[in-house]
C-alpha positions as CSV (number, residue, x, y, z in Angstrom):
1,M,-0.2,-0.1,0.0
2,G,3.0,2.3,0.8
3,D,3.3,5.2,3.1
4,V,0.9,8.4,2.9
5,F,1.1,11.4,5.0
6,L,-0.1,14.7,5.5
7,T,1.0,17.4,3.3
8,N,2.5,19.2,5.8
9,R,4.8,16.5,7.6
10,D,5.5,18.7,10.5
11,Y,2.1,18.9,11.9
12,I,1.7,21.7,13.9
13,R,4.7,23.0,15.7
14,I,4.9,24.9,19.0
15,K,7.8,26.3,20.3
16,N,7.9,25.7,24.2
17,M,11.4,26.8,25.4
18,N,13.8,25.6,23.3
19,I,11.8,22.5,22.2
20,V,9.8,22.5,19.2
21,S,6.9,19.8,19.6
22,Y,4.9,17.8,17.2
23,G,1.4,19.1,17.9
24,G,-0.4,20.5,21.5
25,N,0.3,18.9,24.9
26,Q,-2.4,18.7,27.5
27,S,0.2,19.1,30.3
28,W,1.0,22.5,29.1
29,C,-3.0,23.3,30.4
30,K,-3.4,25.2,33.9
31,S,-6.6,23.2,34.3
32,K,-5.9,19.8,36.3
33,R,-8.8,18.0,34.4
34,M,-7.4,19.0,31.3
35,Q,-4.0,17.8,32.2
36,N,-5.7,14.7,32.8
37,V,-8.3,14.1,30.4
38,G,-7.8,16.9,27.9
39,C,-6.2,14.8,24.9
40,G,-9.9,15.0,23.0
41,V,-10.1,19.1,22.9
42,I,-6.4,19.1,22.2
43,A,-7.0,17.0,19.5
44,L,-9.9,18.8,18.0
45,A,-8.1,22.3,18.7
46,D,-5.1,21.2,16.3
47,I,-6.9,19.5,13.7
48,S,-8.9,23.0,13.3
49,I,-5.6,24.8,13.2
50,Y,-3.9,22.6,10.5
51,L,-7.1,22.7,8.2
52,A,-6.8,26.6,8.6
53,E,-3.2,26.7,7.5
54,Q,-3.8,24.4,4.7
55,N,-7.2,26.3,3.4
56,P,-7.2,29.9,3.6
57,N,-11.0,29.4,3.4
58,M,-11.2,27.7,6.9
59,M,-8.7,30.3,8.6
60,T,-10.9,32.0,11.7
61,E,-9.9,35.2,13.4
62,A,-9.2,33.3,16.5
63,I,-6.5,31.0,14.9
64,R,-5.0,34.5,13.0
65,R,-4.7,35.4,16.5
66,I,-1.9,33.0,17.5
67,S,1.5,34.5,17.1
68,K,3.9,32.2,14.5
69,P,7.8,34.1,15.1
70,N,9.9,31.8,12.6
71,G,7.0,29.5,11.4
72,F,6.4,27.8,15.2
73,Y,3.7,28.5,17.3
74,N,3.7,30.5,20.3
75,K,2.9,28.5,23.2
76,N,0.6,30.7,25.4
77,D,-1.1,31.9,22.5
78,Y,-1.6,28.1,21.7
79,L,-2.9,27.6,24.9
80,E,-5.3,31.0,24.8
81,Y,-7.1,29.0,21.8
82,V,-7.3,26.0,23.2
83,R,-9.0,27.4,26.1
84,F,-11.5,29.6,23.2
85,F,-11.9,26.3,21.6
86,Q,-12.9,24.7,24.9
87,K,-15.5,27.3,25.8
88,H,-17.1,27.6,22.4
89,F,-17.5,24.4,20.8
90,V,-17.1,21.7,23.7
91,F,-19.8,21.7,25.8
92,Y,-18.3,20.1,28.9
93,V,-15.4,18.0,29.7
94,F,-16.6,14.9,31.9
95,M,-14.5,13.4,34.6
96,K,-13.4,10.6,32.4
97,G,-12.7,12.9,29.1
98,L,-14.7,13.5,25.8
99,N,-16.5,10.3,24.3
100,G,-16.4,10.0,20.8
101,Y,-20.0,11.0,19.9
102,A,-19.0,14.4,21.9
103,M,-15.7,14.8,19.7
104,K,-17.8,14.5,16.7
105,H,-20.5,17.3,18.1
106,A,-17.7,19.6,19.3
107,M,-16.1,19.3,15.9
108,N,-19.5,19.8,14.2
109,R,-20.5,22.8,16.2
110,Y,-17.2,24.4,15.5
111,F,-18.0,23.5,11.5
112,I,-21.0,24.8,11.3
113,L,-20.5,28.1,13.6
114,N,-17.4,29.2,11.2
115,D,-19.4,28.2,7.9
116,I,-16.9,25.5,7.2
117,G,-18.3,22.9,4.6
118,L,-17.4,20.2,6.5
119,K,-18.7,17.4,9.0
120,A,-17.8,14.9,11.5
121,K,-18.6,11.3,12.0
122,W,-17.5,9.1,14.7
123,K,-17.6,5.8,13.1
124,V,-18.0,2.7,15.1
125,F,-17.8,-1.4,14.7
126,L,-15.0,-0.7,11.5
127,S,-13.3,-3.9,10.7
128,D,-9.2,-3.7,10.9
129,E,-9.4,-3.2,6.8
130,A,-12.2,-0.5,6.9
131,M,-10.7,1.3,9.4
132,M,-7.2,1.5,7.8
133,K,-9.1,2.1,4.4
134,D,-10.5,5.3,6.0
135,I,-7.4,6.4,7.9
136,R,-5.4,6.4,4.6
137,H,-8.0,8.2,2.6
138,L,-8.4,10.7,5.1
139,I,-4.8,11.4,5.2
140,R,-4.5,11.7,1.2
141,K,-7.2,14.1,1.4
142,N,-4.8,16.0,3.8
143,K,-7.1,15.9,6.6
144,P,-5.9,14.4,10.3
145,V,-7.7,11.5,11.8
146,V,-8.5,11.3,15.6
147,L,-7.9,8.0,16.6
148,S,-9.3,6.6,20.3
149,I,-7.6,4.1,22.0
150,G,-10.3,3.3,24.1
151,A,-10.6,2.0,27.8
152,N,-10.8,-1.9,28.9
153,T,-14.2,-2.9,28.4
154,P,-16.3,-4.1,30.0
155,N,-13.8,-3.9,32.7
156,I,-13.2,-0.1,32.5
157,W,-10.7,-0.2,35.2
158,G,-8.4,-2.7,33.7
159,K,-5.0,-2.2,33.0
160,E,-4.4,-3.3,29.5
161,G,-3.2,-0.9,27.0
162,I,-0.8,-0.6,23.8
163,P,2.8,0.3,23.4
164,F,3.9,3.8,21.6
165,Y,7.1,3.7,19.6
166,I,9.5,6.5,18.6
167,N,11.9,6.8,16.0
168,K,15.4,7.0,17.0
169,D,18.3,7.4,14.1
170,G,16.1,5.6,11.7
171,R,15.0,3.0,13.6
172,L,11.5,2.2,15.9
173,R,12.2,2.0,19.6
174,P,10.1,1.5,22.3
175,S,9.2,4.8,23.9
176,L,8.4,5.5,27.9
177,K,4.8,5.2,26.8
178,Q,4.1,1.7,26.8
179,N,0.7,0.9,28.3
180,V,-1.6,3.3,26.7
181,K,-5.4,3.2,26.8
182,S,-8.3,5.7,27.1
183,H,-6.8,8.1,25.2
184,Y,-7.0,10.1,21.8
185,V,-4.2,10.9,19.1
186,V,-4.1,12.2,15.9
187,V,-2.9,10.2,13.1
188,T,-0.7,12.2,10.4
189,G,0.5,9.8,8.5
190,V,0.9,5.6,7.5
191,S,4.6,4.0,7.2
192,E,5.1,0.4,6.2
193,I,8.3,-0.9,8.1
194,H,9.4,-4.1,7.8
195,G,6.3,-5.2,6.3
196,Q,4.1,-4.0,9.1
197,E,1.8,-0.7,9.1
198,Y,2.5,2.2,11.6
199,L,0.1,4.7,12.3
200,V,2.1,8.2,13.0
201,V,0.7,10.1,15.6
202,S,0.8,13.6,17.3
203,S,0.4,12.8,21.0
204,W,1.4,14.7,24.5
205,G,3.2,17.0,21.9
206,K,5.3,14.6,20.5
207,Q,5.8,12.2,17.2
208,Y,5.0,8.5,18.3
209,Y,4.4,5.4,16.4
210,I,1.8,2.8,16.9
211,N,1.8,-0.6,15.4
212,Y,-1.6,-1.1,13.9
213,E,-2.0,-4.9,14.2
214,E,-1.1,-4.4,18.2
215,Y,-3.9,-1.5,18.2
216,R,-6.5,-3.7,16.6
217,E,-5.7,-6.6,19.1
218,Y,-5.9,-4.5,22.0
219,V,-9.3,-3.7,20.4
220,K,-10.5,-7.3,20.1
221,K,-8.9,-8.7,23.3
222,Y,-9.5,-5.6,25.7
223,G,-11.4,-2.9,24.1
224,D,-14.3,-2.5,21.8
225,R,-15.2,-0.9,18.3
226,I,-17.1,1.7,19.7
227,T,-14.6,3.7,22.3
228,S,-11.6,2.3,19.8
229,S,-12.1,4.3,16.8
230,I,-11.7,7.3,14.4
231,L,-13.5,10.6,14.0
232,Y,-14.0,11.0,9.7
233,I,-14.5,14.1,8.4
234,Q,-16.2,14.4,5.4
235,G,-16.3,17.1,2.7
236,L,-14.3,18.4,-0.5
237,I,-11.5,20.6,0.5
């Protein structure tokens, strides 16, 4: 199938001290709730910024206010935008964060109120092949994809999760994130490495790799195909 990536492989770069991030990071937020369960809000805010960058007709005044010296977004301005996005488009961040349907409604509220001709759907019951087909299609259309690694089901207190990998010197290595669950990431590409498909994702302000087969095995054994799914953005851009 080959590799596919968003047009801008750098995704969203935010300057934090002397480090340049790969997308936003909920741990930057002052709110304890956002730090703990704000990954969904960060994912949606980041996608709105990326779409505006790539499509001038989707630029909003709020995004335009984020200063971008030397091509890097200012962290404080970025966090101000995240607060703005949450206040205007997200009804409420629950104790466990946003579920898929709340994600869909928040994204559609953003599209409608900004007169953007796109529509978000929370897809459920996707097979391995159907999910990968949708992800590849959206990436080719230059649309980032929200992916959920749902909770253990029905044992929501279960401890099973999936490992994240990092690219170090051209080789994938295990990251410090080895048991991830109940978390949203943004897929920015699909890469075939040694015959296996990996999702290239933005999470906690870094670029990670998820082994797609390991993800789907997690869904089958410990999760479900409702809470572990994708936000599908329809419409021409």
